[in-house]
C-alpha positions, 0 to 999 in steps of 0.5 A, spaced: 888 691 120 881 690 122 877 691 115 869 694 116 864 692 110 859 698 110 853 697 106 849 702 104 855 707 104 852 713 100 846 713 105 846 721 108 847 717 116 853 712 112 857 719 110 857 720 117 859 714 120 865 713 114 867 720 115 868 717 123 871 711 122 876 713 117 879 717 123 881 710 126 888 707 122 887 701 124 880 700 121 880 698 112 874 700 110 869 697 105 864 701 101 858 698 097 852 703 094 847 699 093 844 704 089 850 702 085 850 694 085 845 689 086 846 687 094 842 680 093 847 677 090 852 671 095 857 674 089 858 681 090 861 679 096 866 672 096 871 676 092 873 680 099 868 677 105 874 673 108 878 678 109 871 682 114 872 683 121 866 688 122 859 689 118 856 695 118 849 696 114 845 702 113 841 698 108 834 700 106 829 702 108 825 697 103 829 690 102 834 689 107 832 682 108 833 679 100 840 683 102 842 680 108 840 673 106 845 674 099 850 677 105 849 672 110 850 665 104 857 669 103 858 668 110 857 662 111 860 660 105 867 663 106 866 660 114 869 668 116 868 669 123 865 676 123 867 680 130 860 684 131 855 686 126 851 692 127 845 693 123 840 700 122 833 698 122 828 702 125 823 702 132 817 700 132 818 694 129 816 690 135 810 695 136 815 698 142 813 705 140 808 709 143 806 714 139 806 716 131 813 714 128 814 717 121 817 712 117 822 714 110 818 717 105 820 711 101 816 706 105 810 706 102 807 700 105 809 701 113 807 692 115 811 690 109 816 695 111 817 692 119 816 685 116 821 686 112 826 689 118 824 683 122 826 679 118 832 681 116 833 682 124 831 674 124 837 673 119 842 677 124 841 673 130 840 667 127 847 666 124 849 667 131 854 672 131 855 678 135 850 683 133 848 690 134 841 693 132 840 700 131 832 702 132 832 709 132 825 713 133 825 718 126 831 720 123 832 728 122 838 731 120 838 736 127 835 734 134 837 737 141 837 733 148 840 727 151 839 720 147 835 715 151 836 708 150 831 703 150 832 696 151 828 691 146 821 690 148 821 696 153 816 701 151 819 707 148 816 713 146 816 716 138 820 722 137 826 724 133 833 723 133 839 725 129 842 722 123 850 724 127 847 721 133 845 714 130 852 714 127 856 716 132 852 709 136 854 705 130 861 707 129 861 706 138 858 699 137 864 697 132 870 701 135 868 700 143 865 693 142 859 697 145 851 694 146 854 687 143 848 683 142 843 688 143 837 691 140 837 698 142 831 703 141 834 710 140 830 717 141 833 724 142 828 729 143 820 725 145 816 733 143 819 733 135 816 727 132 813 732 127 818 735 124 
């Protein structure tokens, strides 16, 4: 049995992923709701981190960098071997988006948001564990069209992608070990950015 730590577990996209992951009888899920506990403290993770095989983070949009510092302090001190770390970030962190991105409503300072995302990714990268960074275009509840995946550094169009589609990619990253050590941009509809 493998254990998946899910951060930001009450977010709509996380709930979709949790529903899918719960169908895998070989996985045990540990859910942490960042609205109920302070995810920046190493001590939060220490009682169970040594049992964790995978981390799936839906934290944010703001202060992900602070949360990752506490989490990675716990990972280092417990010397756990994480098999894969999947993080939801955003398109635009590398100025790769052609067009206008619509960021979450609670992002008041886009520059600071992107800076925090970049730092959080740096924390993951420097930990030298397998990772997958998901950089979706504007998240919506429904989007039509085939998923398009863009490698890191590759220009990608602004557009929309459904939460369900992104959750499915996150689950595939955990269960099928797809996209290991990749940062991928995700978009479904390049015309729907204004929805």
